[in-house]
N, C-alpha and C positions, 0 to 999 in steps of 0.2 A: 568574320568568325569570332573575334574578341567581343563584338557587340552581343552575339548570341550567348556567349559564356557569361557575360555580365548580366544579361537578362535572366538566365537560369539561376545565377547566384542570388539576384534580387528576389526572385520568386520563392526561394527557400527561406528568406528572412520573414518571420511572422510579423504581421501588422500589429499596431498598438492594441487593437481590440482583442486580438488573439492572445497577446501577452497578458492583458488584464484578465481575460477569461481563464487562462492557465493558472495565474496566481490565485484567483478565486477558488479554482478546483483544488489546488494544493492546500489552501487554507481549510477548505471543507474536509479534505482527507486528513489533515493533521488534527482537526477537531474530532473527527471520528476515531482516529487512532488513540487520542487522549482519553476517550471514553472506555477503552479496554483496560483490564487490570494490567499492572506492570509486566507480569510474566507473560501474559497472553500477547500483549503488544510487542514485547521483545521477540517472541517466537514468530509472530507475523512479519515483523521487520526483517529478521534474520532470514526467513524463508523466502518472502516475496520481494524484498528490496535487495538484500545482500546475496540472495541465491544459494544459501546454504542448504544442504540436505538435512532431513530429519535426524539422521544419525549424528551429523556434525553439530547440530543445534543441541541435541541431547547431551553430547559430550561436553560442549561448551557450558551449558547451563546446569549440568549435573542432574538431568531428568531422565526418566525412562522414555524410550522412543514412543510408546503408546500415549504417554502424557503429552509429548510434543504434538503428536497427531491430533489429540483432542483439543489442545489449545489452538492449533492452527485452524481446525475445522470450525470451532466456535468463533474465533476471531474473524475469520473470513465471512461467516454468516452474519455476524453483527455489523461488520463494515458494509456489506452489501445492503442490509436493511437500512442502515443510516444513510448511505449514499443514494438509495432509491426513495428516501423519504418515508420509510415505514418505521413503525415502532420496533426497536431492536429487542430481542430476547435478552433479559437481564440476568437469567440464571447462569451460574458459573458452569464451566465445562466439567464433566465428570472425570 
C-alpha cells in the first residue's frame, strides 16, 4: 500500500520539462501584463489573480464600477491577443 501511495505522490510532481514550460508561460504572461497601462493591469490582477469583485476593485482604486468593467474587458482582450500571438488592440478602454 505504501508503494502505491509513493507512486501516486511521485506522479503529481511535475517533471523538469513541465517546470521549464510553466516558467516560460509565466514569463510570457508577465510580459503581456507589462504591456497594459498601470491601471488596467491593476484591475486585471485584482480581478483575475486576487479574485476581487468589480465593486471591491472600484472601492479600492477609487473608480466607478463601469470604469473597472471597461478596464477589465480591455485588459483581458489585449492579454488574449498577446498570448495567442495576435497583434493586440492598442486603443485605450473608453
